[in-house]
RODO-2510 file (C-alpha; in nm, 4 decimals, decimal comma):
residues 151
     n   res          X          Y          Z
     1     m    -1,4994     0,6966     0,0366
     2     r    -1,1365     0,8412    -0,1443
     3     i    -0,8688     0,6128    -0,1158
     4     t    -0,5587     0,8053     0,0368
     5     k    -0,2178     0,9441    -0,1406
     6     r    -0,0421     0,7308     0,0765
     7     s    -0,2303     0,4139     0,0902
     8     n    -0,1748     0,4046    -0,3212
     9     l     0,1885     0,4881    -0,2651
    10     a     0,1815     0,1910    -0,0491
    11     l     0,0680    -0,0046    -0,3294
    12     r     0,2860     0,1130    -0,5969
    13     v     0,5706     0,0411    -0,4091
    14     l     0,4711    -0,2987    -0,3119
    15     m     0,3914    -0,3820    -0,6631
    16     f     0,7304    -0,2057    -0,8004
    17     c     0,9115    -0,4428    -0,5451
    18     g     0,6809    -0,7839    -0,6023
    19     v     0,7371    -0,7526    -1,0356
    20     n     1,1360    -0,6778    -0,9454
    21     g     1,1326    -1,0258    -0,7754
    22     g     1,4107    -1,0351    -0,4606
    23     r     1,6380    -0,7531    -0,5923
    24     l     1,7809    -0,4678    -0,3895
    25     v     1,5750    -0,1659    -0,5484
    26     t     1,6069     0,2562    -0,4155
    27     k     1,3713     0,4622    -0,3214
    28     h     1,5127     0,6895    -0,6755
    29     d     1,4482     0,4026    -0,8429
    30     i     1,0268     0,3613    -0,7149
    31     a     1,0125     0,7351    -0,6917
    32     g     1,1179     0,7922    -1,0900
    33     k     0,8977     0,5373    -1,1857
    34     c     0,5885     0,5778    -0,9327
    35     n     0,5534     0,9823    -1,0074
    36     s     0,6011     1,0392    -0,6991
    37     s     0,8773     1,2831    -0,4214
    38     e     1,1826     1,0402    -0,2516
    39     n     1,0316     1,2384     0,0840
    40     h     0,6946     1,1183     0,0627
    41     l     0,8154     0,7772    -0,0703
    42     g     1,0541     0,7402     0,2612
    43     q     0,7591     0,7959     0,4498
    44     v     0,5515     0,4997     0,3396
    45     v     0,8338     0,2878     0,3212
    46     n     0,8812     0,3264     0,6501
    47     q     0,5726     0,2378     0,7742
    48     l     0,5770    -0,0533     0,5651
    49     a     0,9014    -0,2080     0,6885
    50     q     0,8075    -0,1452     1,0465
    51     a     0,4760    -0,3490     0,9774
    52     g     0,7196    -0,6322     0,7956
    53     y     0,5983    -0,5944     0,4244
    54     l     0,9288    -0,4557     0,3261
    55     d     1,3033    -0,5567     0,4010
    56     t     1,5062    -0,2477     0,3885
    57     v     1,9597    -0,2742     0,4051
    58     r     2,1079     0,0494     0,4758
    59     g     2,4258     0,1810     0,3110
    60     r     2,5891     0,1552     0,0308
    61     g     2,4567    -0,1051    -0,2147
    62     g     2,1664    -0,1184     0,0303
    63     g     1,8055    -0,0653    -0,0465
    64     i     1,4435    -0,2481    -0,0328
    65     r     1,2671    -0,5490    -0,1182
    66     l     0,9955    -0,7575    -0,0249
    67     g     0,9843    -0,9086     0,3503
    68     r     0,6906    -1,0891     0,2656
    69     i     0,5717    -1,3612    -0,0133
    70     a     0,3556    -1,1365    -0,2752
    71     a     0,1154    -1,4635    -0,2200
    72     d     0,0744    -1,3815     0,1974
    73     i     0,0355    -0,9898     0,1179
    74     r    -0,2940    -0,9263     0,1183
    75     i    -0,4362    -0,5735    -0,0161
    76     g    -0,6967    -0,5356     0,2300
    77     d    -0,4402    -0,5241     0,5678
    78     v    -0,2103    -0,3215     0,3749
    79     f    -0,4985    -0,0666     0,3407
    80     r    -0,5963    -0,0877     0,7019
    81     l    -0,2110     0,0262     0,7717
    82     m    -0,2708     0,2919     0,5836
    83     e    -0,6089     0,4033     0,6097
    84     s    -0,6014     0,3544     1,0154
    85     k    -0,5430     0,7168     1,1285
    86     t    -0,7499     0,8591     0,8558
    87     p    -1,1457     0,8613     1,0027
    88     v    -1,3590     0,8397     0,7117
    89     s    -1,5956     1,0382     0,8273
    90     e    -1,6639     1,3271     1,1123
    91     c    -1,8549     1,0859     1,3256
    92     f    -1,5389     0,7940     1,3308
    93     a    -1,3414     1,0645     1,5046
    94     d    -1,2629     1,0460     1,8136
    95     v    -1,1396     1,3918     1,8912
    96     d    -1,2983     1,6019     1,6558
    97     n    -1,6359     1,4819     1,6585
    98     t    -1,8781     1,7831     1,7060
    99     c    -2,1893     1,6071     1,5661
   100     p    -2,5340     1,6554     1,7232
   101     l    -2,6743     1,3596     1,5587
   102     i    -2,4351     1,1009     1,6918
   103     s    -2,6389     0,9398     1,9682
   104     a    -2,9720     0,9201     1,7035
   105     c    -2,8131     0,8565     1,3697
   106     r    -2,7927     0,5145     1,2131
   107     l    -2,5503     0,6300     0,9187
   108     k    -2,2683     0,5442     1,1250
   109     s    -2,3279     0,1593     1,1621
   110     a    -2,3996     0,1987     0,7616
   111     i    -2,0962     0,2684     0,7139
   112     s    -1,9005     0,1339     0,9036
   113     a    -2,0704    -0,2232     0,7080
   114     a    -1,9757    -0,0799     0,3914
   115     i    -1,6333    -0,0294     0,4854
   116     a    -1,6109    -0,3702     0,6046
   117     a    -1,7294    -0,5169     0,3130
   118     f    -1,4526    -0,2772     0,0934
   119     y    -1,1872    -0,4393     0,3177
   120     g    -1,3494    -0,7636     0,3133
   121     k    -1,2905    -0,7735    -0,1260
   122     l    -0,9454    -0,6534    -0,0540
   123     d    -0,8663    -0,9121     0,1934
   124     e    -0,9953    -1,1724    -0,0775
   125     i    -0,6668    -0,9895    -0,2649
   126     s    -0,3194    -1,0773    -0,2858
   127     l     0,0093    -0,8703    -0,4485
   128     q     0,0296    -1,1720    -0,5974
   129     e    -0,2531    -1,1210    -0,8039
   130     l    -0,1983    -0,8009    -0,8887
   131     i     0,1573    -0,8865    -1,0499
   132     e     0,1911    -1,2310    -1,1924
   133     d     0,1224    -1,2499    -1,5866
   134     n     0,0664    -0,8690    -1,5546
   135     t     0,2945    -0,8186    -1,8588
   136     s     0,1802    -0,4409    -1,8600
   137     l     0,2706    -0,3685    -1,5557
   138     e     0,6173    -0,5166    -1,5418
   139     q     0,6422    -0,3175    -1,8544
   140     i     0,6386     0,0109    -1,6798
   141     l     0,8091    -0,1422    -1,3520
   142     c     1,0729    -0,3619    -1,3981
   143     l     1,4387    -0,2041    -1,3657
   144     d     1,6277    -0,4773    -1,5756
   145     l     1,7160    -0,3518    -1,9229
   146     q     1,5802    -0,6442    -2,1103
   147     g     1,2576    -0,6757    -1,9100
   148     a     1,3204    -0,9912    -1,7177
   149     c     1,1728    -0,9024    -1,4102
   150     a     1,0707    -1,2050    -1,1762
   151     a     0,7061    -1,0979    -1,0749
***
């Protein structure tokens, strides 16, 4: 299984916002620290905001911040949100499934079980666990010049 760039970026955005506490941050801030284009970042931020993971404030002095407490953000849920439209293999695609084995193949159920185990493991992890007491991450993502971020 391969994680999409979108999911990877979503976790970077959430970790960035989590490390920088309740302060408003900009897409420009995140893009610079997380090695991403602001365009791609904007799409991910929009999806995370629509799902309630981020709060957005428009206008001058606006930005984004976590929309939930970091301890309440389950990583499995974030991956489900970001990966839901990407079929793992052809047999999971509704429209483009041309596999001639679909009526007899048992691989789909094995893959389904593996995916459930994957998400189950990620459900055990909160955003808080990824950022709390992670000074190395804080040094990379903190916007405060004195490094006093509240993870």
